[in-house]
N, C-alpha and C positions, 0 to 999 in steps of 0.2 A: 617557548610561546605556544599556548594552546591553539591549534588550528582545526578548522572543520575538515573532516576526512570522510571518505567512503567507508561505511562500516563493514566489518568482516562478514556480516550476514548477507551482503549483496548477492554473492554468487549463489547462495542457497535460495534466497527469497525471490530472485528473478523468475525461477521456475514456478514458484507459488503464485506470484503476481500475474504471470502470464495466463493463469486460469481465471482471473477475476475480471473478465471483460464482457459485461452484459450488453446486449443490443439495446438501443434507445427504446424506451417504452416497453421494456420486457415485463410481462405479467408476473405477479408474485408467485413463487413456487410453493409447493405443498409444505416443505419444511426446509430447514437450513442445509441439510444434506443435498436435497434436490437443487437448491440454490447453487451449490458448488458445482454440481454436475452440469447444470444449464450454462453456467459461466464458462466451463471448460469447452462445451460444444460451440460457444459463440466467440471464443477468443480469436481464432484465425479469420473470422468473417470481417472483423474491424481492422486487423493489423497485418494479416498474412498475405493479402493480395499483392501480386507483383504489379498490378495496374495502378495501385495507389501511389501518389507522389509523397515525398517526405513531409510536405506541409499537411497533406490530408491525414497521414498517419499521426502526426503530432496533434492535430485537432481531434481526431478520433480518440487518441489516448487520453487527452485532457478531459474530454467528456466522460469517457468510461471510468477514469480514475475517480472523478467526482461522484459518479453514479454508484460505484461499487463500495467505496470507503466512506466511513463516517468522518469526513474531514474536520468538521467543527470539534467533535469530541477528541479526535486524535491530536489536533494541533494544541488544544487546551492542555491535554495531558503531557505531551512531550515538552512543552515549554514550562510546565510546572509553576513554581512560584513566580517566575518571570512573567507569566501570563497575567497574574493578578496585579503585578506592578506596572504592566504595560499600559500605555495610552490606547485609545480606540484606534488611532492611526497606526500605531506600532503593531497592534493585533492584526489589523487588516493587511499590513505589509508582510507580516510573518506568514499568514495563510497564503498570500500570493507567492512569496518566495519559496515556501514549502512545496506547493503544487508544482511550480516551475522546476525546482531542483530535482524533485523525484521523477517528474516526467522525463527530464534529461538523463537521469541516472539509468532508468529502466528501458526506455523505448528502444535504444540501439541494440539491446540484448535479447529482444523478443524473437521467438521462433514459433512455428506452428505447433499447436497442441491438439490432441483429440480427446474425446470424452473418456477414453480408456486410460488416460494418463493419471487420473486421480481415483483412488479407491477409498470411499468413505467407510470407516470402521465403526464409529459410534457417534451418537448425538446425545448430549446431556445438557439439560436445562440447569442453570445455576440456581441453587436453593434460595439465595437472598434476592435474586433478580430473575424471575421466571421468564422474562422476555430476552434474556441473554443465554446463548448456547455455546458450548464447547464442542466443536466437531473434530473428532480425531480422524486422521486420514494418512494414507501413504501415497506419495507421488512417485510414479514409476518413470525412470529415465531410460533413454536409449543406451546409455553407458553408465555403469556404476550401480550401486545398491539403491533401493528405494529410499526416499527421504521421509521421515516421520514428521508430519506437520499437524499442529492443532490450531484451528481457526476459532477466534472469539467473535461471534456474530450476534448482532442485535436485531430483533424483530421490530422494525420501525412502523409497523401497521400495514402500510401499503407495499412494503418492500423489506428486504434484508440488507444490512450494512455490516461490512467488516470493520471491527474495532482493533484487532491485533492478529498477527500471525506468529506462532511460536514454532520455529524450525529447529529440530533436534534439541529442544529444551531451552532455546534462546528466544526471548521476546523481541520483536521488532520495535515496538513502541518504547519499551524500557531501555533498549540500547540507544535509541534516538534521544530519549530524555536525558540519559547520562551524557551523551555526546554534546547535545545542545547546552545542557546545564554547565558543563565544564568550560565551554567557549564563552557563554554569557557571564560566568563568574569572573573570568579573566578580562574580557573585553567589553562587557556590558551588552545590553540587548541590541543597541545600534551596531556594535561591533559584530555580533552574531549575524544580524541581517545583512551587513556588508559582505561578510564571508559567504553567506548563502547565495547572494546575488552574484558574487565573483565566481563561485563554483559553478553556478548555473550557466553563466556566460562562457566559462572555460569549456564546459561540456557541449554547449551549443556550437562552439567553434571547431570542435573535433571532427 
């Protein structure tokens, strides 16, 4: 039986996602690389303080997750053909379950980061879509070799939004699309939603 699982990318992407924490109302940066550096500087401000309660951290993370990522575009892509088949109520339920599940997945694993953790190597605009950028970087860890990460970032006009993170050649959104598609094929969209809610509740209880 196909079951929803935590993807193998989680351990690598936690470090990457820890850098994507902008402060509320953060002004638009000069370019996509500066955007990443600014996010790195602001990560610990919202999640690293020992004075924050768990409830405050959860709320901060929820707001920051919505601010840094293009959630509408990501959820449409990862659900694929099942998004087109879904009712409006199912779509809304999927977005809610997606946000809650990934908040629960990543929040407990956060640590403090500083702006030196990420090294931006290059910024390339995509030829077909000049408002989309591929930012190549290396993330330096306190232990182990640096991680090669490519960020796919959209210029949304008044801000930048992350569409995907490719860690060591593996795409986060493509991995999720395969995972969710396999579950939906076996159990249907309602079955996928049920598994996502159950996994979110399981993580919340830990």
